[in-house]
N, C-alpha and C positions, 0 to 999 in steps of 0.2 A: 745102786751102789756102783761107783766107778772104780776100775782097777788101774793102778798106776803101773806102767811097764817099767821093768828094771833090767839093767845089765849087771853081769857078775864079773868082778875083778878079783883075781887071787892076789892077796896082799900079805906082807910081813909087817907086823906092828911090834915096835920095841917100846917096852915100858921100863921103869926103874929095875924091876926084878925079873921080868919075863919077856920072852920072844913068842909072839902069837902068829901063826900062819893060818889063813882061812879065806873064805870067800866073802867079799864085801859087796853089798847090793846097792847100786847107785841108779839114779834116774836114767832111763834109756837115752843114749846119745850124749850124756854128760861125761865130763872128765873126772878123774879121781880128785883133782885139785878143786873142782867146782863143789863137790860134796864136802870136802874138808873146809872150804872157805864159807860154807853156809853157817851163819851165826845162830840159826835156830835149832841146831842139833848139838845136844850135850852128850849124846851116846851114839855109838855106831854098832849096828847088828852085824855079827860075823857068824857064818855057818861053816860046817865041816872043818872045825878048828883043831889045831894041835897047839898046846901050850907047853913051852919049855922054860926051865930056869935059865937065866942069862949066865949065872955063875958057873954052872957045870953042864949045861945043855941037857939035863935030865928031863924026860917027859913027865909033866905034871898031870895033864889030862887031855882028853880028846873029845870035847863036847860037840854035839851036833849044832848047838846054838850058844852063843855067848854075846853079852853086851859089854862093850868097852867104853869107859868114860873118856871123853875128849881130853880132860885135864890130866889123865894118866899117861897119855901117849907122848913119848919122846921123839919117835920117828915112825913114819909109815911110808911104804912104797910098794908098787906093784911088783910081782915076781912072775917069772915064766916057769911053767912046769915042764 
């Protein structure tokens, strides 16, 4: 069994109703845009997440793992902590 090495990028994802901050795992040495442009990914795994409502910034949940559908994403960008 081979193990694929990954880099971790802290991202903010905006959907219609939520703002999600968390760690996105991409192939080692790849850029965030490379991962997003990959047509074979319909979902993105996010770890150490916090989910806030866009409308009032209320914290909805803080899951250790969440999967976000590509089609639900309005915007995504890396953030510095």
